[in-house]
N, C-alpha and C positions, 0 to 999 in steps of 0.2 A: 373612779367612775362616779358620776353624779346623776341622779334621777330627779326630774322635775316635771311639772305639768306642761303640756303642749302650749305653745304660744303662736299667735297668728304669723309672726315673722319666721317661724320654723318652716313654713311652706317654701320659702326661697332657699332653704338649706337642704330640704329633703327631696324635693322634686328633681333637682339635677343629678342625684345619685341613684334614684330608684331603679331605672332600667339596668344599670350596672349591678346593683345588688341582686337583681332577679336574673342574672346570667344573660342579659341582653333582651329579655322579653319586654315588650312595650307595656308598662304598668302605670305611667303617670296619669292616665285618664281615671284611675281609681281614687285619686286624691284631689277632688275639686276643693276650691278655697273654702266653701261653706263648712267643711269638716273642721278646718282650723279655726273658723269663726265661732262655731257653736258647740263644740264638744270638748272644751278644754278641761273641764272637771274630771272627765273619765278617760283622758288621753294623755300619754306620757312620752317623754324622750329620755334617753340616757346619753350623756356626753362623757367624753374622755379627751383630755387635753383640748378643750373647747371645740371638739368635733362631735357631731351627732353620730353615734355608733348604733343606735337602735331607737325604734319608736313603736308605739301602739296607739291606734285610734279605735276607740270603742265608745259605746253609748248605752244608756238605759232604753229599753223598749218603751215606746209610747202606747203600744197596743196591749202588751202583756206586762204588767207591773212586776211580775216575778222573774222576768227575763232581762238579760243584757246581751248585747251583740258586739263582737269584736270585728270591726270592719277590715282592718289591715294591720299587720305587724311586719316590720322589716328590721333586719340586723345586718350590719356590715359583714360581708363574708370573712373579713380579716379578724373579726371579733366574735365569731361563732364559737361555741363551746367554752365561753367565758362566763356563762350565767346571765347574759344580757336578756335573752328571751324569757327565761324563768323569772327574772326580777320584774320585767314588764307585766307578765301575766299575773304574778302574785300581787302586784300593786293594784292591778285592775280588779282582781277578785276581792281584795280587801276593801276597796272603795265601793264597789257595787253592793257588797253585802250590807253596808250601812243603809242601803235603800231597800233592804229586805228581798234582794234578788236571790232566787233559788237555783236558776239555771243560766248558763252562758252558752250562746250559740256562735258559730262562725262557719265559714266555708273556705274551700280552696278548689283549685283546678285539679282534675285527675292527673295531669302531667306533672304536678308538683309533688313528687314522691317524698321529698324531704319534709314537706309540710304535713303530709298524711302521717308519716312516721312520727314526727314530733308531737302532733296533736294526740294521737293515740297513746303515745308514751307518757304524756302528762295527764292522762285520765279522761280525755274526751272520747266519746263513743261516736262511731259513724252511724248516721241516721239511714235506715234502709231506703234505697232508691228504687227507681223503676227499670234499672239496667245495670249490668256489670261491665266495667272497663278494667282489664287486667285484674279481675277478681275483686275489684273495689266497687261497692254500691255507689252509683251516681244518680243524680236527678237531671234528666234531659230537659233542655229548654229552660233551665232555672233562671238564667239571665236573659231569656229570650234569644232570638237570633241563632238558635241551635246550640248554645253554650251548655256544656255539662258541668256540674259542680258536685263536689263531695261536701255533704253537710255534716257538721259535728254538733254535739251537745255535751255539756258537762254540768252535773249537779254540784253546787258549791254549798 
């Protein structure tokens, strides 16, 4: 496995596999091209045999200099439990700490139980919401249009 910073041309390699990696959910709208153009320093891919098997897209907060945000992480289902996600998160934490970041935030959908489990297992705390869904605190209308999201924070 080889980890490197995200490149603009990775867009053409990641977008075609996204929905498959998320079990058929429509996810490609979450990766507009500007993310590939502007956040290379804090975004990473892991390759194995010249195939991308995982990626993390994150950035430093412009509003709160002590925070960073992980926008999206994907791992090929065939490569889960191989340490791909952990390697991506740890690299992100290492890089953003150099900018004096103290907290990392991210979100997920309440239907993504694997993501909720994973984030709490690696030390993220769920931010209290305004509603419970399956006993999980969620924030209603977080992404507008009635979307509910689980918010996480981790001190690093």
